[in-house]
N, C-alpha and C positions, 0 to 999 in steps of 0.2 A: 823699705826694701830697696837695696842698691845693686842687686845682681843684674848682670847685663844679659841681653838676649843671646841665644846660641849663635855662633858664627854662621854666616850664610854666604854661599857662593853667589856673587852678584850675577843676575841674569843679564843676557845681552840687551834686552829691551831697556833695562835700567841704565846700563852704560850709555845706550843711545840717547836716553832722555837727559843725560847729563852733558851732552855735547854743547860746547859754547858756540854762540852765534845768535843771529836775530832772524826771526820769521815775521815779516811785516804782516802777512795775511793772517798768521796765527794770533798776533797781538791785536790786530783790528777785530778779529772774530771774538776774541776773549773780551775786549773792552765793550763791544756792542752787546754781547749776550749778558755780561754782568750788569750793564746799565739797564738792559731790558727787564731784569729781575724786579726793579723798583716799581714800574707800572703794573707788573703782574701781582705783586703783593698788595699794592693799593687797590687794584681791581677786585681782588679776593675779599677785601675788607669793605671798601666804600660801597660796593654794589651787592654785598652779601652773597657773593658767589660761593665763598667758602662755607657759609652757613647753609646754603641750599644743598651742599653735598652731604652734610651730616645726617639728615634723616635716612639717606640711602645706606648709611653705615649703622643704622639703628640707634642713633643718638638724638639728643635735643640741642638745637642750636641757640646761640645768643644772637639776636638780630641787632646789628649796629644801627643806631638811629640815623635816618637820612638827614643830610644837610646840617650836620652838627656844627654850630657856629663858634665853639670854644677854641678851635684851632684853625689855621689857614688851610689845612687839608680837608676840612669838613668831617673830621673823625673825632671821637672822644679822646681825651689825652692819652689813655692807656694804649689805644690802637694807633694813634699818631706816633707814640713812642716806639711801637713795633716797626713802623716804617723807618724811623730813625735808626734802629738797629740794622735793618736791611741796607740802609744807605751807607752806614759806617763800614759794614763788611764789604760792600761793593767798592767803595772808595779805596779801602786798604788794598784789596786785591788788584784793582786797576793800577794803583801806584806801584805795586810789586811787579806787575807785568811790564809796565812802561818805563820804570825808573830803577828797579833793583835787580831783577832777574838777568842773569848772563847766559842762561840756557836757551836753546832753541825751543820755541813753543809752537809745534805743528798745529794746524787747524783742527784735526780730529781730536787731539788731546785738549785743545782749548774748548772745544764743544763739550767734551766729557766733563772737564773740570767745572765749567759753568753750569752744566745741567745738574751736577751733583750738588753744588751749593744752592741753586735755585730750588731743587727738590727738598733739601733740608729746610730752607726758609719757608717754603710753601706748607710743609708739614707743621712747622711751628705756627704759622698763621692760621691754619685750619683748626689746630688744637686750641688756639686762643679764643675761638668763637664756639667751641664745643662746651656746653654747660658742665659736662662731667670733668673736663680737664682744664678749662680756662682759668688763668690766674688773675682775671679781672676782679675788681671789688664791687660791692653794691653801689658805692659812690665812685664814679669813674674818674673823679678828680683826685682821689687819694691813691696811695700806693702801699701795697702790703709788704711785709718783711721779705718774703721771697722775691718780690719784684726788685726790692732794693739790693738784696744780695746778688740776684741775677744780673742786674745792671753793673754792679761792682765787678763781678767776675768777667763780664763781657768787656768792660773798659780795660781792666787789668790785662786780660788775655790779648786783646787787640793791640794794646800798646807794647806788650812784651814781644809779640810776633813782629811788629813793625820795627821796634827799636833794635832787637838783636840782629835782624837782617841788615839794618843800616850800619851797625857796628862791623859786621862781617864784610859788607861791601867796601867800607872805608879801608879795611885791612887789605882786601884783595886789590884795591886800586893802587896801593903802594908798590912800586917795582921791586923794592927790597924784599917783599914777602912772596915773590913768585915761587911757586912750588911748595909752599908751606901751608899746613892746615891751620885754621883759626881756632884758638882756644881761649880767647880773652873775653872780656865783657860778660854778658849773660851766658855765652856759650861756655864760659868757665864753670858755670853751675850745673849745666847738663848739655851733653853733646848734641841733642836735638831739641833744644829749648824752643825753637820756632814751632815744632810740632806741639810742644807743651802749651805754648801760647794759643795756638789754634784750638786745642782741646778745651782750654779755659773759656775762651770767648764763645765757643759753640755751646758749652755747657751753660754759661750764663744766659745766652740767647734763649735756649730751651727752657731754662728755669723761669725767665721773665714771662714767657708765653704760656707755659703749662705747668709750672710748679716743680716740686722735687721729684715726683715719679718719672716724668719725661726727662728731666735733667739727668737722673741716674741712668736711664736707658742710653742717652746720648753719650755720657761719659764712658760707659762700658763699651759702646760701639767704637768710639774713636780710639780709646786706649787699647782695645783689642786689635784694631786694625793697625795702629801705629806700631805697637809692640810685637805683633805677630808678622807683619809684612814690611812696612816702610822702614822701620829702624834697622832690622837685620840687613835689608838691602843696602841702606845707606852705610852701615858700619862695614859691610863687606866691600863696598865700593871704596871707601876711604882707606881701609887697610891695604887693599890692592894697590891704591894710588900712592899712599904716603908711607907705607911700611912701618919702620920703627918710630917715625915721627907721630903716626897715629896712635901707636901703642902708648907713647908717652902722654898724648892727649887723654887717653882713656884712664890713665893713672891719675892725672890731674883732676879730671871731671868724672867721678865714678857713676854718676847718674845719667840716664839716657833721655828721659822725657821731661820730668820735673824734679828739681832739687829736693832731696829728703823724702821723695815719694818713690820714684823708680828711675 
C-alpha cells in the first residue's frame, strides 16, 4: 500500500513545535525523566511490584525469584534482557535530545514525551510477569522464537531511527543545503522512516515481553497514530515550507512510514 495520507493543514501548535532552538530546561527534564525510567522498570521486576498489581486485574502473576545470581542485576536472563531493552530506548532518546534534535523541547512537552514512553515500557514490563501474556519460557535461560524475532525487530527499528536521523542531521549541517528538504539515505525509502523505525522497535519490545497479540496491538496503535495524526501534520508542514521541492520528494519516495508497506 503506497497511497499517501490526505493533505492536512498544519496546526499552529505543530508549527510552534518545529521551532529551531535550544531549551536547556526542557532537555534536562527529558534526560532526567528518561533516565528515571530504568529504575522504575527494575523496581517493577526485581521487587515483584508489577506482579503484585496483576491479581487486582484478575490475573495470575509470575513471581520473579529473589536475588537471582545468574545476572549482575539479580534477575533471570529474560527479565534482565527487558531492562536492556528499556536502557537502549532511553539511551537512544537521550542521544536524540542532546545531540540530534534542532527543535525547541519545552519542559511540558519533555514531560509528556517521557511519560508516554515510560507508560509503554511499564505496560510491557507488567505484561511480562502476567502468566496469561508473558513471553518467558519455562527455562529462563532459553529464548523462544518470538523473543528472538522481537529482539531483532527492536534492534532493527532502533538502529533505523537513529541512523536516518544522523543522515538528515549531517545533510542539514552543510550550509549548501540550507532551505532544502532531505530525501537521501533512508529517507529516500520513506518520507517518515524515523517514525517507521520507532514503530518497529516498539513492536519488537512488545513482542519480546508479551508475544504476538500485544505486538499486534502496539503496531496497530502506533501505525494508526502516525498515519492519522503525525504524518499528515508533518507532510502539511513540509509542503507549506518547501513547496515544489517537497512535491518532488514525495515523487521520489512514495511511501510514508515504511518502504513497500505504507
